[in-house]
N, C-alpha and C positions, 0 to 999 in steps of 0.2 A: 504494500500500500504506500502511495506517495504522500509524504507530509504536505499539508496544504500550504506551508511556507516555502516549499521548494521552488515554485515558480518565481517567487519574490527574490529569493536568494540568488537564483540564476540570473535574473534581470539586473540585480545590483552588481553582481560579479561582472557581467557583460559590460555594463556601463563603466565600471571602474577600469576594466581593461581597455576600453575604448579611449578613456581619458589619458591613460598611460601612453597609448599609441599616438594620440594626437599631440601630446606634449613634446614628442620627439621632432615634430615638424615645426621648425622655427623659420622666421623670415630669412635669417642667414643661410639656413640649409636650402631654402627654396632658391635664393639668389645664386648659390654655389652650384646646385645640381641641375637647375632648369636648362642651362645651355648645353649640357651633355645629352639631353633627351632621354636619359636613362630613367628618371623619375619625373612624373607629371603630377605635382601636388595640387595644381590649380587647373581649372577649366581653361584651355587655351595654352597650357604649358608654362606660361610666365605671367608676371603681374600685368604685363601689357597685352596679354591674350593673343600672341602672335600665331599660335597654332603651327609653329615651326619645330621640326625635329631634326637634330643633327645626325640621327641614326642613318646608316648607309646600307642596311640589309636589303631594302627595296630601293631600286634605282631605275634609271631609264632603260637599262638593258633587260631587266627581268620583270618589269611591271606587267608586261603582256602575258606573263605566265600565271598571274594571279587569277583566282576564280572563286566562286562561291563555295564555302566550306560546309555551311549548314544553314537551315532555316527553322523557324518555329512558328507553327500555326496557332495563334493565340485565340482562345475561345471568347472573343468579345465581338458583339454585334457592330459596335461603332468604332472599332479600332482602339488605339491607345490615345488617351487625351494627354496633351503636353501643354506647357505654358512657356 
């Protein structure tokens, strides 16, 4: 039998771990790591939202080799609402 306090304890633990993970992302770290393209901490990659990545794995020579890997048929009549 599950203790009725278990969901609360799990929620508190998850929240605490989330705060620890977020505490590691500082402005200094964002400024230092954003130009490498390795970590995107912000939408757009940088504070200025350039959407530029310095990664070179995909380039002009191999971009034509890219294709659809998977799809998901979502069970929603009106699609996905975004803002």
